[in-house]
Phi, psi and omega in degrees: 000126179267166184287336183290326186260112180254129183272125182271153177292334179253038186296331183282351176270145182279127181279156178291319184235086184292339182286336186271128179257133181288143176260127182291335181278341185233129179253131180248123177251132181244091179243131179230108182298321183294321176296325179290322182286333179294329180264001183277162177296162181299323185293327179287322179297320179301321181299316183283336180271349178293137178292146178293133177274137180285159177294159185294130174219146184298307185295318182298322180289329181286330185243027185293323180221177187299309179303317180293320180296320177298315183291324177294319179296319179296318180298317179297319179295320177297316181295320176292325178292317178296318179295321179290318178297319177289329179293321180277003173089015180287332182256007182272137178254017180258153178230166183237130179227103181041059176082005173248130177272129189239130173244132181252145174208144175237140179222152179250122182233113178054046176080003179249133180269125181245129177262132180238127183236124172255126178245126176232133182287128182258311180253165177285338175261072185263160182271134169236140176140196187285139174231117182272137181239133174236128182236140178211161173295141182290139178294324180292331184274336184280145182270353179266166183264018184289150176284153179300326181291335179276342176288158177281135180245133177257129178250144179210158180225132174233168184235113173284131177250188179274004176296147183295313183232136176218152177232137178235140175225139173206158185259140176243148185269038180239143176235067182242166180287337183215139176240144174261125181238133177239121173254139181224122173263195182292327186246328189239162176228140180234126180240134180208166173245136176233149178246110179295142178243000000 
């Protein structure tokens, strides 16, 4: 037996193309996916024609369709509005008095209204010294038609020092929903309304 003539296991069967001699070193596969899919059932064809689904992504899930996209844009706009309003001080409860940042709070404890003032030094040119405080029930909160001059006014004095943070507390003899507070230093005056909680 010589090397040119290779005996095939199915040599006794008649080949479709008897003129073509197989090469042992190279295998030829004749596979055509489209021909196979043409003879496949419809359910298999539908699986191959279905668009590929993208992997899960947070942004993709948030903007997948028009209602979600609209909701996402509304949420972003609301966040930007809150950020802008807080930046411009609409949600801030702090005030500035001659280089000192002041936070006011009123609280009611056992029927007594307590005013709490937190002072934090904000600028290098801050004020130290006496601060006069006048507290009265707010005209807008009172149900009577009395004038502010006829209402009782409570006076108090505190002293700002060079400490970075200070807290002052004092009791006022008013039990109203809103108080008018006026702070006066040597040069400036600060007027505000607080609602004790």
